[in-house]
N, C-alpha and C positions, 0 to 999 in steps of 0.2 A: 504493500500500500504506500503510495507516495506521501512524503512529508507535507504537512500543510504549508501553504505559502506564508513566509514570515511577515509579520506586521512591522513596517518601518517605525522607528521611534517617533517620527513626526506625527504619526496618526494614533499613537497609543495612549495619549494623555488627555484626550478631549474630543469634541465633535470635529468632523471633517466632511467636506463636500465630495461628491462623486468626481469632480474635476481634480481635487487634490489626491483622491485615491488613484485615479488614472495616471496622474503624474508620478505617483509612487509605484506604478505597475501592479495595482490591484484591480482585478476585473470585477464586473458587477456580479458575476457568479460567485466569487469569493465573498463579496459583501452580503449576499443573500444567504450565506452559510450561518452556522450556529455561533460563530465567534463574534458576530456583529448584530446590532439592532438599529433600525431606522428611527430617528427621532422627529424628523421633518422630511418632506419630499426631497430626495437627492442629498440628504444629510444623514450620516451614520456615526456610530460610536461603538467602541468595544462593549460587548454585552454586559460585562461585569463592572463597567465604569459607573461610579456614582455621580450623577449629574448635580452640579452646584447651580446656584442662580446665574452666575456668570457663564457657566457652560451653556445654559439654556439661551442666554442672550447671544452667545457666540454662534450657537446652532441656528437660531433665528436669522442672524445676520447672513449666514451662508445660504439660507433658503430664499432670501429676497433679492431683488436686483441690486447690482453694485452701487447704483446711485440712490438707494433708499437710505435714509439717515435715521439712526436710533433716536427716539424721543420719549417724552412723557415719563411715567414711573420707571420704566426699564432703564432709561438714561440715568435716573437717580440711583438705581441699584448698581449700575456700572461705576458710579462714584463712591459707593459704599453705604448708601442709605438703605435701610431694610425695614422701614415702618410703613410701607405702602404695598398693596397687592400689585404685582408687576405684570399680571396677565390681564388682557392680551398684551404680548410684547409689541409695542407700537413703533412704527417707522413712518417717515414722511417722505413724499416723493413729488418732484416738480413736473409731473406729466401724468397723463392717463395711463394707468396700468392696473389691471385687476389681479389681485392676489387672494386666493381662497384657500387659506391654510389654517387649520384649527389651532388656536393659541397665538396667532399672529394677526395683526391688523396694520394695513398700510394705508395711510391717509394721503389724499391728493391735496396739494396746496397750489395756490396761484403764484406764490413766490416763497422760496425757501427762507426760513429764518436764519440767523447767524449759525454757522456750523464749525465744529472743530474736527480733530482726527478720530473722534469716537462716535459722534453723532451731532445733533444740534447742541448748541452751547447749553450749559446748565440753566442760565437765565431763560433761554427760549423754551427749554423743556419744562421749566416751572410754569411759564405762561400756558403751555399745553396742558399741564396737569390741572390748571385752574378751570379748564373747560369741563372737568368731570369728577374731580375729587371733592370730598366734603371740606367745608371751610376749616374745621378744626384740624384736619390732616394737613391742609395747606399751610396753616400757621406753623405747625411743627416742622414741616419740610422747609419753609422759608427761613425759620430761625437757624436750622442746621446748615443750609446752604451759605448763609451770610456768615455764620460763626466760623465755618471752615474755609472761607475765602473762595468758594466756588462761584459765587455771584455776589453782587452788591445791590442794595436797594436802588441807587440811581440807575444802574444798568437795567434792572427789571422795569423800572418806571419808564425809562427811555424807550425800551422795546415795546412795552404795552401801549405807550402813547403814540409812537410812530406807526405801529401796526395795529391800530385800534380795531381793525376789521377781523382780527383773528379771534375765534372763540377762546375765551379765557382771559383776554386782555382786560376787559372791564373788571372782572373779579380779581385779577392780579393787583390792580391798583387799590382795590379795597383791602386785600390781604396785607399788603406791605405796611399799611398804617398800623397793623396789629403786631408787627414783628418785634422781637427783642433777641438779638443774637447772643446775649449773655446766657441764655438757657442752655443747659448741658445735656438735656435728653428730650426726646419727643414727649414723654409724659409730663415733664415740667412745663414744656410749652403749652400742652393741652390744658393743664391745670390752670395756668395763668390766663389762658384764653377764656376759659369758663368763667373765671372770676370777673374779668374785665367786661366781657360781653353781657354778663348779667347785671352790670352797672355798678359793681363795687369799685373802690379806688384801685388804680393800677399799682401792684406791689413792685418793689425793687427786686431784681432777679440776680441771684448768685453774687451777693455782696458780703463783705466782712461785717460782722456785728460786733461793735465795741461798746461796752457799757462800763462806766466808772474806770476808764483807762485799761480795761481788761478785754482782750480779744476773745470772744466766745466762739468764734468759728465762722466759716463761710456758710451762709444759709441759702436755701433754695429760693424762697420768697419772703420778703420782709415788708411789713407795714411799720415803718420806723416810728411814725407819729404815735402809734398805739403800742409799740414794743410787742408786736405780734409776729411770730414766725410761722410760716406754713411750709412743712417739709413733706416731700414725696418720698415715701419709704419703699424703694424697690426691693426685689428679693435678695439682692446682694447685702442689704442691711441685716438680714436675718441669717443668711447662709455663711457669711464671712465672720469668724470669731473676732478678728481684728477690728472690722468695721463695727460689729456689735458693741465691742468694748468702747470704741471711740464715741459711738452714739450715746451710750450711757453717761460717759463723762461730760459730753456736751450738754445733754439735757439737764444734768445736775447743775451745770453752770448757768443755764437758763433760769432754773428755779431759784438759785442763789441770788440772781440779779433781777428777779421779778419780771422775767421775760415770759410771756405766755406763748404757747405753741400749739399748733394743730398738726397732727400726723395723718397723712393721707396714704392709704395702702391701695393696691390694685383692686381689692374687693370694694373698698369705699368709693373709688373713682369710677367703678362700674355704674354708680348712681350719681351722675354729675350734678343733678339738681340738689340732691341731699348734701353733696359735698360743698356746694356753694353756700347753702343755708348753714352748714356747720361753721364755715369760716365767718359768715355774717354774724352769727350768734357770739362767736369769740370776739369779733370786733366790737360789738355792742357792749360786751362785758368790760372792754377796755376803754369805753367812753365814746365810741363812734356813734354819731347821731345823724349820719347821712341817710340817703334813701335806701329802702329795702331793695333786694335783688328783684329784677323783672325777668320773667320767663315767657316773653311774647314772641313776636315774629323774628326778631333779631336772634334770640336764643335758639329758636327752632332751626333757623337757617345755618346755625353753626354746625349742626349734625346732618342736615338734610342731604340726601343723595341728589344728583343732578339727573333729571329725566333725559333719556336718550343718550347717555354718556357713551363715548367711544364710537358713535355712529355719525358724528358730525364731520364734515369736510372742512379742512383749514384752507 
């Protein structure tokens, strides 16, 4: 029995196209054998290869025309952001071309937005995301983009203003007014967004708290006037013994210096309205006499899905 055709190293660590296989002298008969599996039309991978998010994006890029540019949430995944659903994997194309591939969506555009060597620029992809992602997710994404230097608020504003005809441009201008790049996680961004959109004062984000000349630590959200701290407690706070010990010492410092604090866990944040009311009550206890939170149309729009998302043409 003849030995199986060896797999070249260039095809063994991720997706590859039929063209790449042919250049490596692998026939379609070999590709249809047991050692490979097809992930998209004309795109294969070794059968036992575990596909990462970046692998799926690479595979999708191989399945679409060469002049299709990666955009929207998948472009954010390529940057390292992982808090958005990235399917369908979206591309944009400056011509008519029908692509019918499950898990991939190719938009037609009248004019390409700014592009780089990966796809459309992060700022352009953000505007694209604004056409179909929920407002609360866009705020978290925008914070992350600006914090990590992938885009700037002026860049987003300029693009959304000059290309106001693009779906997402109007919402992008609304979202940037709510950004704070000092946020260190999507959850912190979303918590702050809930408080602000409900009408509570905007807290300072990730700032050092100093009371009586003693630094009590860097806090997630601070209402300095009322000496109220709002902390988002992710799983790492409970799972890391070192972090757990640090937290205990910090909260002791808060109590010693009469700093009130509200701890928000994943379970609590699953009920955002109750979370806002919890913070409001804590503010009132510290002397806040401003308006109560409002949960009207602006609040509902924070979470509302966009009708017909992903089926609009740019």
